[in-house]
py3Dmol code that shows the C-alpha trace and the ligand (Angstrom):
import py3Dmol

protein = """\
ATOM      1  CA  MET A   1       8.631 -88.879  25.745  1.00  0.00           C
ATOM      2  CA  GLY A   2       4.891 -89.064  26.311  1.00  0.00           C
ATOM      3  CA  VAL A   3       2.056 -91.270  27.523  1.00  0.00           C
ATOM      4  CA  GLU A   4       0.068 -93.744  25.496  1.00  0.00           C
ATOM      5  CA  LEU A   5      -3.681 -93.518  25.137  1.00  0.00           C
ATOM      6  CA  LEU A   6      -5.539 -96.059  22.991  1.00  0.00           C
ATOM      7  CA  GLY A   7      -2.265 -96.764  21.248  1.00  0.00           C
ATOM      8  CA  ILE A   8      -1.510 -93.108  20.489  1.00  0.00           C
ATOM      9  CA  GLU A   9       1.441 -91.315  22.017  1.00  0.00           C
ATOM     10  CA  ILE A  10       0.430 -88.081  23.725  1.00  0.00           C
ATOM     11  CA  TYR A  11       2.773 -85.329  24.894  1.00  0.00           C
ATOM     12  CA  ASP A  12       2.836 -85.068  28.685  1.00  0.00           C
ATOM     13  CA  GLY A  13       5.092 -82.072  29.332  1.00  0.00           C
ATOM     14  CA  SER A  14       4.337 -78.476  30.276  1.00  0.00           C
ATOM     15  CA  PHE A  15       2.862 -75.821  27.990  1.00  0.00           C
ATOM     16  CA  ASP A  16       6.185 -73.946  27.799  1.00  0.00           C
ATOM     17  CA  ASP A  17       8.104 -77.096  26.935  1.00  0.00           C
ATOM     18  CA  ALA A  18       5.550 -77.862  24.211  1.00  0.00           C
ATOM     19  CA  VAL A  19       6.231 -74.417  22.716  1.00  0.00           C
ATOM     20  CA  GLU A  20       9.981 -75.093  22.754  1.00  0.00           C
ATOM     21  CA  SER A  21       9.512 -78.565  21.240  1.00  0.00           C
ATOM     22  CA  ALA A  22       7.365 -77.018  18.520  1.00  0.00           C
ATOM     23  CA  LEU A  23       9.954 -74.352  17.723  1.00  0.00           C
ATOM     24  CA  ALA A  24      12.609 -77.031  17.465  1.00  0.00           C
ATOM     25  CA  LEU A  25      10.532 -78.535  14.642  1.00  0.00           C
ATOM     26  CA  VAL A  26      10.475 -75.331  12.597  1.00  0.00           C
ATOM     27  CA  ASN A  27      13.777 -75.631  10.799  1.00  0.00           C
ATOM     28  CA  ARG A  28      13.994 -79.337  10.267  1.00  0.00           C
ATOM     29  CA  GLU A  29      14.509 -80.637   6.744  1.00  0.00           C
ATOM     30  CA  GLN A  30      11.183 -82.409   6.475  1.00  0.00           C
ATOM     31  CA  VAL A  31       7.587 -81.335   7.041  1.00  0.00           C
ATOM     32  CA  SER A  32       6.777 -81.611  10.761  1.00  0.00           C
ATOM     33  CA  GLN A  33       3.233 -82.121  11.977  1.00  0.00           C
ATOM     34  CA  ILE A  34       1.664 -81.132  15.279  1.00  0.00           C
ATOM     35  CA  VAL A  35      -1.744 -82.575  16.131  1.00  0.00           C
ATOM     36  CA  THR A  36      -3.941 -81.132  18.866  1.00  0.00           C
ATOM     37  CA  ILE A  37      -6.011 -84.147  19.771  1.00  0.00           C
ATOM     38  CA  ASN A  38      -9.533 -84.447  21.189  1.00  0.00           C
ATOM     39  CA  PRO A  39     -11.807 -87.465  21.858  1.00  0.00           C
ATOM     40  CA  GLU A  40     -13.514 -87.220  18.464  1.00  0.00           C
ATOM     41  CA  MET A  41     -10.147 -87.735  16.810  1.00  0.00           C
ATOM     42  CA  PHE A  42      -9.543 -90.933  18.791  1.00  0.00           C
ATOM     43  CA  SER A  43     -12.887 -92.245  17.515  1.00  0.00           C
ATOM     44  CA  GLU A  44     -11.886 -91.310  13.983  1.00  0.00           C
ATOM     45  CA  ALA A  45      -8.554 -93.129  14.368  1.00  0.00           C
ATOM     46  CA  GLU A  46     -10.349 -96.241  15.521  1.00  0.00           C
ATOM     47  CA  CYS A  47     -12.550 -96.554  12.469  1.00  0.00           C
ATOM     48  CA  ASN A  48     -10.180 -94.997   9.946  1.00  0.00           C
ATOM     49  CA  SER A  49      -6.804 -96.723   9.752  1.00  0.00           C
ATOM     50  CA  ALA A  50      -5.457 -94.079   7.365  1.00  0.00           C
ATOM     51  CA  PHE A  51      -6.067 -91.468  10.052  1.00  0.00           C
ATOM     52  CA  LYS A  52      -4.359 -93.665  12.678  1.00  0.00           C
ATOM     53  CA  GLN A  53      -1.371 -93.798  10.328  1.00  0.00           C
ATOM     54  CA  VAL A  54      -1.340 -89.994  10.167  1.00  0.00           C
ATOM     55  CA  LEU A  55      -1.317 -89.807  13.973  1.00  0.00           C
ATOM     56  CA  ASP A  56       1.436 -92.422  14.238  1.00  0.00           C
ATOM     57  CA  ALA A  57       3.586 -90.325  11.923  1.00  0.00           C
ATOM     58  CA  ALA A  58       2.950 -87.004  13.739  1.00  0.00           C
ATOM     59  CA  ASP A  59       5.879 -85.341  15.468  1.00  0.00           C
ATOM     60  CA  LEU A  60       3.945 -84.014  18.427  1.00  0.00           C
ATOM     61  CA  ILE A  61       0.413 -84.765  19.634  1.00  0.00           C
ATOM     62  CA  VAL A  62      -0.773 -82.502  22.430  1.00  0.00           C
ATOM     63  CA  PRO A  63      -3.834 -83.108  24.640  1.00  0.00           C
ATOM     64  CA  ASP A  64      -6.151 -80.334  23.452  1.00  0.00           C
ATOM     65  CA  GLY A  65      -9.522 -81.536  24.718  1.00  0.00           C
ATOM     66  CA  VAL A  66     -10.380 -81.843  28.391  1.00  0.00           C
ATOM     67  CA  GLY A  67     -11.746 -85.304  27.518  1.00  0.00           C
ATOM     68  CA  VAL A  68      -8.211 -86.447  26.768  1.00  0.00           C
ATOM     69  CA  LYS A  69      -6.999 -85.151  30.110  1.00  0.00           C
ATOM     70  CA  ILE A  70      -9.866 -86.925  31.922  1.00  0.00           C
ATOM     71  CA  ALA A  71      -9.162 -90.159  30.034  1.00  0.00           C
ATOM     72  CA  LEU A  72      -5.509 -90.090  30.993  1.00  0.00           C
ATOM     73  CA  GLY A  73      -6.557 -89.282  34.583  1.00  0.00           C
ATOM     74  CA  LEU A  74      -8.688 -92.453  34.605  1.00  0.00           C
ATOM     75  CA  LYS A  75      -5.505 -94.337  33.830  1.00  0.00           C
ATOM     76  CA  GLY A  76      -3.641 -92.600  36.653  1.00  0.00           C
ATOM     77  CA  LYS A  77      -1.673 -90.311  34.345  1.00  0.00           C
ATOM     78  CA  LYS A  78      -1.673 -86.621  34.972  1.00  0.00           C
ATOM     79  CA  VAL A  79      -1.092 -84.301  32.002  1.00  0.00           C
ATOM     80  CA  THR A  80      -1.378 -80.580  31.422  1.00  0.00           C
ATOM     81  CA  ARG A  81      -4.082 -79.751  28.908  1.00  0.00           C
ATOM     82  CA  ILE A  82      -2.579 -77.830  26.005  1.00  0.00           C
ATOM     83  CA  PRO A  83      -5.283 -76.049  23.995  1.00  0.00           C
ATOM     84  CA  GLY A  84      -4.203 -75.946  20.354  1.00  0.00           C
ATOM     85  CA  ILE A  85      -5.365 -72.351  20.026  1.00  0.00           C
ATOM     86  CA  ASP A  86      -3.084 -71.199  22.869  1.00  0.00           C
ATOM     87  CA  LEU A  87      -0.157 -73.252  21.658  1.00  0.00           C
ATOM     88  CA  SER A  88      -0.461 -71.909  18.098  1.00  0.00           C
ATOM     89  CA  ARG A  89      -0.797 -68.359  19.320  1.00  0.00           C
ATOM     90  CA  LYS A  90       2.351 -68.651  21.450  1.00  0.00           C
ATOM     91  CA  ILE A  91       4.254 -70.188  18.549  1.00  0.00           C
ATOM     92  CA  LEU A  92       3.123 -67.281  16.333  1.00  0.00           C
ATOM     93  CA  GLU A  93       4.533 -64.835  18.896  1.00  0.00           C
ATOM     94  CA  LYS A  94       7.847 -66.704  18.994  1.00  0.00           C
ATOM     95  CA  CYS A  95       7.978 -66.774  15.191  1.00  0.00           C
ATOM     96  CA  ALA A  96       7.408 -63.011  15.125  1.00  0.00           C
ATOM     97  CA  ASP A  97      10.359 -62.534  17.540  1.00  0.00           C
ATOM     98  CA  LYS A  98      12.595 -64.670  15.348  1.00  0.00           C
ATOM     99  CA  ASP A  99      11.301 -63.249  12.050  1.00  0.00           C
ATOM    100  CA  ILE A 100      10.124 -66.672  10.904  1.00  0.00           C
ATOM    101  CA  PRO A 101       7.638 -66.356   8.000  1.00  0.00           C
ATOM    102  CA  VAL A 102       4.193 -67.860   8.604  1.00  0.00           C
ATOM    103  CA  ALA A 103       1.117 -68.793   6.564  1.00  0.00           C
ATOM    104  CA  LEU A 104      -2.535 -69.282   7.525  1.00  0.00           C
ATOM    105  CA  ILE A 105      -4.759 -71.563   5.453  1.00  0.00           C
ATOM    106  CA  GLY A 106      -8.383 -72.363   6.177  1.00  0.00           C
ATOM    107  CA  SER A 107     -11.834 -71.065   7.131  1.00  0.00           C
ATOM    108  CA  LYS A 108     -13.968 -68.742   5.033  1.00  0.00           C
ATOM    109  CA  ASP A 109     -12.475 -65.756   3.232  1.00  0.00           C
ATOM    110  CA  GLU A 110     -13.607 -63.067   5.648  1.00  0.00           C
ATOM    111  CA  VAL A 111     -12.676 -65.225   8.644  1.00  0.00           C
ATOM    112  CA  VAL A 112      -9.079 -65.823   7.618  1.00  0.00           C
ATOM    113  CA  LEU A 113      -8.754 -62.194   6.490  1.00  0.00           C
ATOM    114  CA  ASN A 114      -9.960 -60.857   9.837  1.00  0.00           C
ATOM    115  CA  ALA A 115      -7.834 -63.365  11.732  1.00  0.00           C
ATOM    116  CA  VAL A 116      -4.779 -62.117   9.823  1.00  0.00           C
ATOM    117  CA  LYS A 117      -5.697 -58.478  10.530  1.00  0.00           C
ATOM    118  CA  ASN A 118      -6.209 -59.081  14.247  1.00  0.00           C
ATOM    119  CA  LEU A 119      -3.081 -61.180  14.655  1.00  0.00           C
ATOM    120  CA  LYS A 120      -0.982 -58.525  12.900  1.00  0.00           C
ATOM    121  CA  LYS A 121      -2.447 -55.875  15.172  1.00  0.00           C
ATOM    122  CA  ASP A 122      -1.770 -57.911  18.326  1.00  0.00           C
ATOM    123  CA  ILE A 123       1.630 -59.411  17.512  1.00  0.00           C
ATOM    124  CA  SER A 124       4.198 -56.900  16.375  1.00  0.00           C
ATOM    125  CA  ASN A 125       6.579 -58.011  13.609  1.00  0.00           C
ATOM    126  CA  LEU A 126       4.397 -60.984  12.708  1.00  0.00           C
ATOM    127  CA  ASN A 127       5.431 -61.864   9.162  1.00  0.00           C
ATOM    128  CA  ILE A 128       2.425 -63.443   7.409  1.00  0.00           C
ATOM    129  CA  VAL A 129       3.624 -64.277   3.901  1.00  0.00           C
ATOM    130  CA  TYR A 130       0.579 -66.194   2.660  1.00  0.00           C
ATOM    131  CA  PHE A 131      -3.027 -66.770   3.616  1.00  0.00           C
ATOM    132  CA  ARG A 132      -6.120 -68.105   1.908  1.00  0.00           C
ATOM    133  CA  ASN A 133      -9.496 -69.674   2.630  1.00  0.00           C
ATOM    134  CA  GLY A 134      -9.961 -73.380   3.276  1.00  0.00           C
ATOM    135  CA  TYR A 135     -12.338 -74.142   0.442  1.00  0.00           C
ATOM    136  CA  PHE A 136     -10.306 -75.644  -2.367  1.00  0.00           C
ATOM    137  CA  THR A 137     -10.228 -78.933  -4.208  1.00  0.00           C
ATOM    138  CA  GLU A 138      -6.681 -79.014  -5.538  1.00  0.00           C
ATOM    139  CA  ASN A 139      -4.160 -79.541  -2.711  1.00  0.00           C
ATOM    140  CA  ASN A 140      -1.118 -79.441  -4.989  1.00  0.00           C
ATOM    141  CA  GLU A 141      -1.760 -75.862  -5.982  1.00  0.00           C
ATOM    142  CA  ILE A 142      -1.817 -74.881  -2.302  1.00  0.00           C
ATOM    143  CA  TYR A 143       1.374 -76.825  -1.550  1.00  0.00           C
ATOM    144  CA  GLU A 144       3.021 -74.991  -4.438  1.00  0.00           C
ATOM    145  CA  ASN A 145       1.897 -71.624  -3.025  1.00  0.00           C
ATOM    146  CA  ILE A 146       3.252 -72.531   0.420  1.00  0.00           C
ATOM    147  CA  LYS A 147       6.580 -73.435  -1.146  1.00  0.00           C
ATOM    148  CA  LYS A 148       6.710 -70.174  -3.120  1.00  0.00           C
ATOM    149  CA  SER A 149       5.790 -68.103  -0.063  1.00  0.00           C
ATOM    150  CA  GLY A 150       8.737 -69.381   1.955  1.00  0.00           C
ATOM    151  CA  ALA A 151       6.562 -69.884   5.062  1.00  0.00           C
ATOM    152  CA  LYS A 152       8.224 -71.977   7.775  1.00  0.00           C
ATOM    153  CA  LEU A 153       5.172 -72.244  10.004  1.00  0.00           C
ATOM    154  CA  VAL A 154       1.790 -73.016   8.449  1.00  0.00           C
ATOM    155  CA  LEU A 155      -1.429 -73.125  10.440  1.00  0.00           C
ATOM    156  CA  ILE A 156      -4.175 -75.189   8.809  1.00  0.00           C
ATOM    157  CA  ALA A 157      -7.824 -74.668   9.790  1.00  0.00           C
ATOM    158  CA  LEU A 158      -9.875 -77.144   7.758  1.00  0.00           C
ATOM    159  CA  GLY A 159     -11.431 -79.044  10.659  1.00  0.00           C
ATOM    160  CA  SER A 160     -10.411 -82.573  11.559  1.00  0.00           C
ATOM    161  CA  PRO A 161      -9.522 -85.000   9.981  1.00  0.00           C
ATOM    162  CA  LYS A 162      -9.255 -82.960   6.771  1.00  0.00           C
ATOM    163  CA  GLN A 163      -6.496 -80.713   8.104  1.00  0.00           C
ATOM    164  CA  GLU A 164      -4.451 -83.647   9.430  1.00  0.00           C
ATOM    165  CA  PHE A 165      -4.603 -85.406   6.052  1.00  0.00           C
ATOM    166  CA  PHE A 166      -3.699 -82.175   4.252  1.00  0.00           C
ATOM    167  CA  ILE A 167      -0.583 -81.857   6.410  1.00  0.00           C
ATOM    168  CA  TYR A 168       0.334 -85.523   6.142  1.00  0.00           C
ATOM    169  CA  ASN A 169       0.126 -85.407   2.351  1.00  0.00           C
ATOM    170  CA  ALA A 170       2.280 -82.283   2.300  1.00  0.00           C
ATOM    171  CA  LYS A 171       5.164 -84.444   3.504  1.00  0.00           C
ATOM    172  CA  LYS A 172       5.540 -85.883   0.010  1.00  0.00           C
ATOM    173  CA  VAL A 173       5.975 -82.519  -1.675  1.00  0.00           C
ATOM    174  CA  LEU A 174       7.210 -79.916   0.816  1.00  0.00           C
ATOM    175  CA  SER A 175      10.226 -79.621   3.091  1.00  0.00           C
ATOM    176  CA  SER A 176      11.422 -77.590   6.029  1.00  0.00           C
ATOM    177  CA  VAL A 177       8.086 -76.423   7.366  1.00  0.00           C
ATOM    178  CA  LEU A 178       6.117 -76.968  10.573  1.00  0.00           C
ATOM    179  CA  MET A 179       2.389 -77.438  10.068  1.00  0.00           C
ATOM    180  CA  ILE A 180      -0.287 -77.445  12.773  1.00  0.00           C
ATOM    181  CA  GLY A 181      -3.969 -78.319  12.416  1.00  0.00           C
ATOM    182  CA  VAL A 182      -5.790 -75.600  14.328  1.00  0.00           C
ATOM    183  CA  GLY A 183      -9.511 -76.399  13.814  1.00  0.00           C
ATOM    184  CA  GLY A 184     -11.706 -73.434  14.681  1.00  0.00           C
ATOM    185  CA  SER A 185      -8.882 -71.113  15.832  1.00  0.00           C
ATOM    186  CA  PHE A 186      -9.209 -68.633  12.941  1.00  0.00           C
ATOM    187  CA  ASP A 187     -12.899 -68.273  13.802  1.00  0.00           C
ATOM    188  CA  VAL A 188     -11.902 -67.167  17.303  1.00  0.00           C
ATOM    189  CA  TRP A 189      -9.031 -64.905  16.180  1.00  0.00           C
ATOM    190  CA  SER A 190     -11.264 -63.252  13.584  1.00  0.00           C
ATOM    191  CA  GLY A 191     -13.789 -62.386  16.286  1.00  0.00           C
ATOM    192  CA  ASN A 192     -16.361 -64.513  14.454  1.00  0.00           C
ATOM    193  CA  ILE A 193     -16.784 -66.888  17.381  1.00  0.00           C
ATOM    194  CA  LYS A 194     -16.189 -65.849  20.961  1.00  0.00           C
ATOM    195  CA  ARG A 195     -13.873 -67.997  22.990  1.00  0.00           C
ATOM    196  CA  ALA A 196     -15.349 -69.367  26.214  1.00  0.00           C
ATOM    197  CA  PRO A 197     -15.013 -66.949  29.148  1.00  0.00           C
ATOM    198  CA  LYS A 198     -11.963 -67.526  31.405  1.00  0.00           C
ATOM    199  CA  ILE A 199     -14.038 -69.266  34.068  1.00  0.00           C
ATOM    200  CA  TYR A 200     -15.058 -72.004  31.573  1.00  0.00           C
ATOM    201  CA  GLN A 201     -11.438 -72.299  30.439  1.00  0.00           C
ATOM    202  CA  MET A 202     -10.244 -72.703  34.035  1.00  0.00           C
ATOM    203  CA  PHE A 203     -12.555 -75.634  34.655  1.00  0.00           C
ATOM    204  CA  GLY A 204     -11.916 -77.204  31.254  1.00  0.00           C
ATOM    205  CA  LEU A 205     -15.520 -76.543  30.217  1.00  0.00           C
ATOM    206  CA  GLU A 206     -14.918 -74.788  26.910  1.00  0.00           C
ATOM    207  CA  TRP A 207     -16.713 -77.643  25.144  1.00  0.00           C
ATOM    208  CA  LEU A 208     -19.841 -76.858  27.197  1.00  0.00           C
ATOM    209  CA  TYR A 209     -19.734 -73.186  26.249  1.00  0.00           C
ATOM    210  CA  ARG A 210     -19.161 -73.993  22.577  1.00  0.00           C
ATOM    211  CA  THR A 211     -22.008 -76.490  22.610  1.00  0.00           C
ATOM    212  CA  VAL A 212     -24.394 -73.938  24.074  1.00  0.00           C
ATOM    213  CA  MET A 213     -23.287 -71.334  21.510  1.00  0.00           C
ATOM    214  CA  GLN A 214     -23.371 -73.801  18.585  1.00  0.00           C
ATOM    215  CA  PRO A 215     -25.937 -76.473  19.565  1.00  0.00           C
ATOM    216  CA  GLU A 216     -25.299 -78.334  16.299  1.00  0.00           C
ATOM    217  CA  ARG A 217     -21.957 -79.402  17.789  1.00  0.00           C
ATOM    218  CA  PHE A 218     -23.830 -81.421  20.418  1.00  0.00           C
ATOM    219  CA  LYS A 219     -24.483 -84.441  18.249  1.00  0.00           C
ATOM    220  CA  ARG A 220     -20.834 -84.493  17.212  1.00  0.00           C
ATOM    221  CA  ILE A 221     -19.346 -84.220  20.689  1.00  0.00           C
ATOM    222  CA  PHE A 222     -21.817 -85.902  22.952  1.00  0.00           C
ATOM    223  CA  PRO A 223     -21.847 -89.545  21.799  1.00  0.00           C
ATOM    224  CA  ALA A 224     -18.090 -89.498  21.346  1.00  0.00           C
ATOM    225  CA  LEU A 225     -17.059 -88.561  24.894  1.00  0.00           C
ATOM    226  CA  PRO A 226     -18.710 -91.247  27.077  1.00  0.00           C
ATOM    227  CA  LEU A 227     -17.831 -93.911  24.510  1.00  0.00           C
ATOM    228  CA  PHE A 228     -14.270 -92.699  24.443  1.00  0.00           C
ATOM    229  CA  LEU A 229     -13.954 -92.854  28.244  1.00  0.00           C
ATOM    230  CA  LEU A 230     -15.423 -96.366  28.324  1.00  0.00           C
ATOM    231  CA  LYS A 231     -13.009 -97.511  25.666  1.00  0.00           C
ATOM    232  CA  VAL A 232     -10.102 -96.062  27.600  1.00  0.00           C
ATOM    233  CA  LEU A 233     -11.209 -97.894  30.766  1.00  0.00           C
ATOM    234  CA  PHE A 234     -11.366-101.248  29.012  1.00  0.00           C
ATOM    235  CA  TYR A 235      -8.377-100.881  26.679  1.00  0.00           C
ATOM    236  CA  ARG A 236      -5.445-103.046  27.666  1.00  0.00           C
ATOM    237  CA  GLY A 237      -2.956-102.280  24.909  1.00  0.00           C
ATOM    238  CA  ASP A 238      -1.180 -99.189  26.339  1.00  0.00           C
ATOM    239  CA  LYS A 239       2.188 -99.246  28.039  1.00  0.00           C
TER     240      LYS A 239
END
"""
ligand_1 = """\
25
UDP
N -13.216 -75.432 7.062
C -12.527 -75.136 5.903
N -12.671 -75.958 4.824
C -13.457 -77.061 4.850
C -14.145 -77.372 6.056
C -14.000 -76.529 7.151
O -11.799 -74.165 5.843
O -13.538 -77.751 3.838
C -13.044 -74.540 8.207
C -14.319 -73.939 8.766
O -14.652 -72.774 8.038
C -13.912 -73.650 10.204
C -12.874 -74.739 10.499
O -12.505 -75.294 9.261
O -13.300 -72.391 10.268
C -13.410 -75.916 11.287
O -13.699 -75.555 12.495
P -14.314 -76.576 13.535
O -14.726 -75.749 14.676
O -15.278 -77.498 12.880
O -13.014 -77.418 13.870
P -12.760 -78.424 15.030
O -11.717 -77.772 15.855
O -14.055 -78.666 15.748
O -12.253 -79.625 14.269
"""
view = py3Dmol.view(width=600, height=400)
view.addModel(protein, "pdb")
view.setStyle({"model": 0}, {"cartoon": {"style": "trace"}})
view.addModel(ligand_1, "xyz")
view.setStyle({"model": 1}, {"stick": {}})
view.zoomTo()
view.show()
């Protein structure tokens, strides 16, 4: 199920159904990967075939960025935007209810530590069995620690495409775990970066708020979006 955009299959169901689909991935034998996609990631996939391969192998790709929703709208397809941060948070709550062990990997030391503290405070029974910062060079050591911890849900905040590659490569060595690339979510949960006020969220303008708060993001986001929309308009390969 899903809709195609620039040759990539995007989930087109409701937020609640996405949560259920994600939970169904938790106890599978293999490593499952959820990608929360934005326009910059489409650009990356276009010039990096290894990244396109990662996306093709993902189990669920949800439309995180408003740009993705607009692009699909241009093609006459209506989807619900599913912000990765909200999806991950909901999945954490469900995991707490079901006593499923979780791990958080990424961001700076104090960021991941504060994110863990705040999440534990907000979500009762949340069982965080492993967490660490996202500045490491040896992936295998981290995979080994995930395995030892027994985590069944692992959130990875290394930024894109690093986090997607980290998860993809985990498939060779780990089993029975759901991994989600969550970008800057730990920064928000730690209180380090404020999430856009509700009014921005309602109008899908979180990118605008984030750009004003972190102007250095501008050069990353701005050229990508109009180019992305143009590409979508002229692309003929989708079903
Ligand atoms: N990060 C990391 N290791 C790295 C590079 C980045 O842990 O080698 C973290 C960084 O500290 C930040 C997150 O990854 O917390 C990236 O957030 P960003 O907002 O750039 O992600 P986006 O959602 O825009 O991809």
